[in-house]
N, C-alpha and C positions, 0 to 999 in steps of 0.2 A: 702201622702206628705202633710206637713203643709202649709196651704195657707199663713200664716204670713211669713214663711221662703221663699216661692216662691216670694212674694211681695218684701221682702228685697233683694233678689238676682237680680230681673229683673226690679223692679220699677213698678209703675202703671201710667196710666191704662195699662193693659196687658191681653191678651187672653191666657188661659191655656187649652190645648187640650189633652184629654186622648186617646192615640193611641189604647189601648186595647179595648175601647168601640166602636171606629169607626170600627175596624176589627170585633168585636162581632156583630154589627148591619149588616154589610155586609154578614156575615155567616148566620145570622137569615133570611135574605131575600132569600138567595140561598136555604136554607132548607125549608122555607115556600112555595116557588114557584119553585119547580123543573120543568125543561123543559121550564123555562121562562128566557128570557134575562133580567138581572138586570143592568141598566145603571145608575151610580151615576150622579146626576144633578150637574155639576160643579159650576153653578151659586150660589149655596148655600154657598160654600166655597171651594176654590181650591188653593193649593200650590203644589210644586213638591213632597213633602213627601206624601200628601194625594193622589195625583195621583198614586204614587207608591204603597201605601197601598191598594187602591181599585183594582189596576191591579193585585197585588199579591193574593188578595182574590177572583179573578175570575170575577170581575164585568167589564162591559163596561163603557163608559164615554160619557155623553151628554154635549157638549160644545155649546156656543152661540156666540163666537167671535174668531178672529184671535189670540187675546191675550191668551185666555183659551187654544186654540189649541197649541200655542207655549209652554205653560207649559207642556202639555201632550207630545209634541214632544221632549222636553228637557229630559224626562225620558224614551223615546222610547216606549211610549204607543202604542200598536198595532193599526194601522190605521183601520183595519177591525172591531175593537171594539169601534170605535168612531162614534157618531151621531152628525151632526151639526144642531142645532136648531136656534131659534131667529127670531123675527120679524124685518123687515127692515135691513136684512143683507147687508153689503156693498159689493161692488165688491172685495175689499181687503179680506174680510172674505171668500168669495166664492173661490177666487184664492188660498188662503192659504190652504183651505180644499182640493181642487183639486190637488195642488202640493204634499200634504202629502199622498194622496191616500185614503182619507176618503170615505168609500163606500156608506154611506147613508146620504143624505141631505134632510132636511124637508123644503119644499117650503111653503111660507107664503103669497105670493101675485102674481097677474098676471105678474107684472113687473119682479118679481124674477124668474118666470118660463122662461120668454124670456131671461133674463140675463144669467141664468145658462145654458140654451141650447146653447147660443152663446159662452160661456166661456169654456165649457167642452171639453177636447181633446179626450174623450172616452165615451162609453156608460155609463151613470151615473144613479145609482139607486136613486130614490126619493120617499119620502112619502109626503102626503098632510096634512098640518095642518088644522084641522077642529074645528070649534067652535060649539059644540053641544048645543041644547036647554037647556041641563042640566047644562050649564057652571056656576060654582060658581064665575067666574071672572066678576067683574063689572068695566070695563075700563072707565076712565074719558072721553075718546072719544065716549063712548056709547057702550052698549053691542054688541058683535059680530064685532066690527070695528077695534080694535087695534091689535088683535092677531088672525091670521088664517082666514079661509073662513067660512062664516056662513052656517050652514046646513039649518037653517030655511028659509033663503032668496033664496036658490038655488045656492049660490056662490060656495059651495063645489062641487056640481055636475058639474058645469061649469068648475071648476079647473081641475077636472078629465079629461074632454074632451080636455082641453088645453094641459095638460101634454101628453096625448096620441097622440096629433097631432104633437109632436116633436120627430122625430126618434132618437135624441141624448139622450133621457130620457126614463128610464124604470120605470114605476109606480109599486111599490111593496106593498104599504100599506097606511094606514091612521094613523094619530096621533092626540091626543088632549091634552090640558093642562087645568086643572080645577082651576088654580090659586095656591096660596101657599099651600092650603089644601082644600079638598072639604068641603063646608059648612054643608052638610048633609051626613051621612054615605051612603045613597042610591045614591048620585050624581055620583059616579064612575060606579055603575051598570047601571044607566040610560044612561050615556054617552056611555058605551060599547054597550048597546042595540041599540042606535041610529047609532053608527058607523058601527056596523055589518049590520044594515039595509041598509046603504049606500053601503057597500061592496056587498051585495046581488043585489042591484040595478045596480051597475057597471057590475056585471057578467051578469045580465039579458039583459042589454042594449048594452053592448060592447063585451061580450064574454071573458072579461079579469077577471081572478080570482086573487084577491089580497091576498098576503100570510102573511102580517105582520100587527098586530094591536098594536099600541103604545098608552097606556093609561096614559102616563105622570107620574106625581108624585105619591109617595107612600101613605101609610095610614096616617091618622091624628094622630099626637102625642100630648101629653099634654104639655102645657107650664108652667102652674101654679099649685101649690098644689091644689088638688081637681078637676082639669080638668078631663073630661072623657078620658079614654084610649080605643080607638076602638080596638086596639090589632091587630098585624100583622097576626096572625093565622086566626082570624075572617075575616079580609080583604081579605086574600088570598083565603079562602074557598068560600066567596061570589063571587069573581071575576071568579074563576074557574068554579063554578056551573053555573053562568049566561052565560058565553061564551059557555060552552058545550050545555046548553039547547037551547040557541038562534041559534047556528049553526045547531043543529038538526032540529029545526023548519024551518029554512031558507034553509036547505039542502046545507049548506056551509061546506067546509073542515075547520076544526078548524085552525085558523091562528096562526102563531108564535106570542106569546105575549111578549111585552116589557113593563117593568115598570121602571120608572125613579125616585127613591127616592133621595132626597137631604137632606131636613130637617130631615126626619126620620132616616137618617144615622148619621148625624153629630151634630144635635142640642143639644142632651143631653150630648154629650161628652165634651162640653166646658163650662168653668166658666170664667167670666170676673171679674177682681179685680180693685177696685177704692179706693183711699184714700179720706177721708172727708177733705175738705178745710175750710168750714165754716158752722155754724149752726145759723139760724135766727128764731126768734119767733115773729109772728105778734101780733098786738093788739087784733086780734080776736082769738088768741090762736093757730094759724096754725104754724106748724114747717116745715121749709124748710131746707133741707140738701144739700149743694152744694159739688160736687165731682170734681176730676181732669180730667174727661172725659165728655162724653155726646153725643149729637146727631151726632157729627162728626164721632165718632167711632162706634156708635150703633144707626142707624137711624130708626130701625123698629118701635119703639113706635110712632114716628111722622108720618112715611109713612103709616103704616098699623094699627095703634091703638093697637099694640101688648102689652099685659100685661107682666110685669116682676115681679118675686120674687126678693127681695133684703134682704140679711141677713147680720147682723153685725157679724164680726169674733171674736171680743173681748168678752170673757165671762163676764157677769155682772148679778147682782141680781136686777137691776133696772127694774121696770115694763115697759111694752111695750106701745107705743103710736103711733098714726097715724102720718106719716110724708110724705112729698113730696120730692123726690130725683131729683135734677136738675143738669144740667151740667154747664160748664164754658163758654158757647158761647154767652150769652146775646141774645138769640133768644127766641121768645115766645113758639116755639115748642121744646125747649131744656129741656124736662121733661122726665127723664128715667122711673119714676114710681110715681104714686099718691096713697096716702092713704095706704102705706105699713107700717107694724108694725116694729118699730125699738126701741131700748132701750131709755128710757126717758133721760138717761145721755149720749146720743151720743155726741161726741165732735170732734173737728178738730184733725186729725191724726189717727182716727179710720179707720179700714179697712172694706170695704163692698164687699161682694161677690154676684154676680148675676149669678145664674145657668141657664142652658139651653139657651145658647147664641151662639151656634155653627153656626147657619145659618143666612146669610144675615147681617153679622156684618162687618168683615174685607173686604169682597167682595164688600161692598157698602160704605166703609169708605172714608172720604174726608180729605183735609187739611184745614179745616175751620180756619180762622184767622192765617193761616200758622203754625198751631200746627201739628207736625208730627204724622203720624198714629202709633198706638201702636204695639208692637211686638206680635208674636204668638209663644208660647212655648209649645212643646210637653212634656208630662210626660208619662213615661213607666217604669214599674218594679223598682219603687223607684228612678228613675233618671229623669232629665229634660234636654232639649236641645232646642236651638233656631231654629225654622223653618223659621220665617220671622223676621228679626231684626227690632228694632225700627227705624222709619224714623227720620233722624237728620236734623238740619238746613242746613248742607252741602248738603244733598239730595235735599232739597228744592231749594237751591241756584244754584245747578249745571244745572237746567233746565232754569234758568233765564239768558238768553244770550243776553239781549238787550243793554248792555253798549256800 
């Protein structure tokens, strides 16, 4: 489908999502990791259509809020295939999961263990969120402090004892999250080795054999042209071999493995389109291209320093030159991409395409300056349809009830 025709039909900025590619990535994971539960990480991007696609492809769903759970519930996603994650879950999040019958909840703090034990009306299966020493996540609060129980400090072992002290809870396994993607290919192996070591210690000291190992996100995927592609097959082979070897050494039964890809499933499937509003040339020769979106609809460059490829859609014979693409929000961090190569004759009205923007865009978008969030459009078999419509001024005003 021609991007120019899609932009004309739906306006810009807008997110365009390839349904076939999402389904393709789901099937790739199931093929590469047989006998493994694959749970799509909803925080990457979720709407009712995506929830339905991953359910139809046989994946489970990892949610982190009552809102994400409501989307799953609206398409009757099976409660037995939902996992509730998240640090600092509210009582409303926990109650929503318990009402819907979510079978597995991942506990993240001592207070949450107590809260869940008090709220649950039945015997509840739980996993403990562990921050291994191999964590690629560097939280602003300090390593090991924002998400989960630190393995290094002994907090994870203490959490095991706390869960086992509550008869309302059944401890079934351990879980970890290495951040958006592991910084090194070996990080997931090291994390698995450390969590299996804790599972062996739990067996030795309590007699309880844990049956589930959740290693969180999937394999690292490329964002920019030239990025290394670790490859799903290589990732799957490493993880399987490591778990089998470690379990044999520790004399542990091989636990049920859960992997939660989000970015790896949806990122490549989406292209974001913008129109150029202005082009400025500084005295130093720097070219700044301003577009009709920015940090409000795609905050990843500001939050994570994520690089983006930006392509001009209009064909031209003009040479390419370095340019900085900025948004419309008058913020210092409203920079989509720096030093990207665009045609020297770039001008207002031109269409720019940003590939690989499926994860952490709409799910993190805001109404900065009361500019409505862009629509999400699915493309499939030569046709397009609206999944999430553009947010209008009426949508913004309907919540403003203070008159």
